[in-house]
N, C-alpha and C positions, 0 to 999 in steps of 0.2 A: 389477269395476272398470267404471265408466261413462265412456265417451269420447263426444265429439260426432261427428256424422255426417261432417263433413269429415275428421277424424282417422281414422275408421274406413275411409273411402274411400281415403285415402292408404295406410294400412297394408295394406288388401286389394290395392291396386294393386301395391305393392311385392312382396307374396307372389306374385301372379299373374305379374309380370314375371320374378321369380326362377325360378319354375317353368318359364316359357316360354323364357327366354334363358340361365339359369344365373347371371346377374349382374344387378345393377340400379344404374344411376347416376341422378343427379338429372335429367339431360336426358331419360332414358327415361321417368321419371315425368311430366315436363313434357309430353312428346309424347303419352303415353297419356291424360292427363287434359285435354289442351289448355289447360294453364296456362303462365304465363310462367316462365322459368328463375328470375328473382328471387323470385317467389312460392313456388316449390318450395324454393328455398334457405332461405328464412325458415322454412318448415314443417319442413324437415329439421333445422335448428338447434333448433327447439322440441322435436322428437321426440328428438333426442340428449339435450337437457336433461332430458326426462321419462323417459329410459331405455328408449324404445321401439326405438331403432336405434343402431347404431354405423356409422361410415364409415371404411373402410380408407384407407391412404395413397394408394392408386390411385383413390379415389373410389367404390369399391363400397359400396353401402348394404346392411347386414346387419340383419335383425330380431333383437332380443334375445328372450329367452324371453317377456318381458312383451309386447313388440310382436307376436311370433308368435302368442301366445294370442289376442289381439284380432283379428288378421288372419284366423286360421283360423276363429274364431267367426263373423265376418262372411261369410267365403267359404262356410262351410257353410250359413248362413242363405240366402244368395243362391241357391245351387243347389237347396236343398230347396224353397224357396218357388217358384222358377221351375218345378221339377218338378211341384209341386202345381198350379200354374196351367196347365201344359201338359196334365196329366192331366184337367183340367176342360175342355179344348178351346181354350185360348188359344194363339195362334200363338207360336212360340218367341221371336221377336224381341220381341214385346210382353211375353211372360212374363218374360224376363230384364230388360227395361227396368223393368217394374213391381216385380219382386222387389228391384231395387236401391233402390227407394223404401221398400218395406215392411220390408226387413231391419233397418233402423235403429230402427223404432218398435214392432215386434211384441214383446209381453212374452215372457219366458222360458217361462212356463207355456203360453201359446198356441202358441209355436214347438214346444215339446216334444210337445204333443198333435198338432200337424200332422205332425211327423216320425213319431210313433208311428202315426198313421193311414196315412201313406204306406207305411211299412214293412210294414204288414199288408195293404194293399189295392192296391198299384201294382206290377204285374208289369213286369219289364224283360227285355231280351234277354240271354241268356247269351253266352259267347264262341263257342258253336257256332251262334248265331243263333236258337236256340229261345227262346221266351218261357216261362221256367220259374223264374226267380229273382225274389225280391222286392226292390224298391228299398231300398237301404241295407243 
């Protein structure tokens, strides 16, 4: 399924806020993205109509399976691309900012090859602090 960049950013933000806070309301999304509450309300209405989210009676936004699949895809791309840039020597802040731009445009084939390369070639710290496990 192909969605536009704006929709992907909204869905990824909902996922990240849910993971961080345990719940998500429209006002939380508005604050996180620096958007107006009316703009977010219109987007949430569209997402409900497309089957990406549901909204509980108390205003809690929940991703449907369809919305969650998109959000997790974008979230994974964001972090994998940032990890690749950091491994190349880009500072973390720039890497995450740039990965947010790249994650929407990179092809599935290129992303899978990047992910494959990182999993084989990028060590990361284990829980003990030793560098002995491979990223991913």
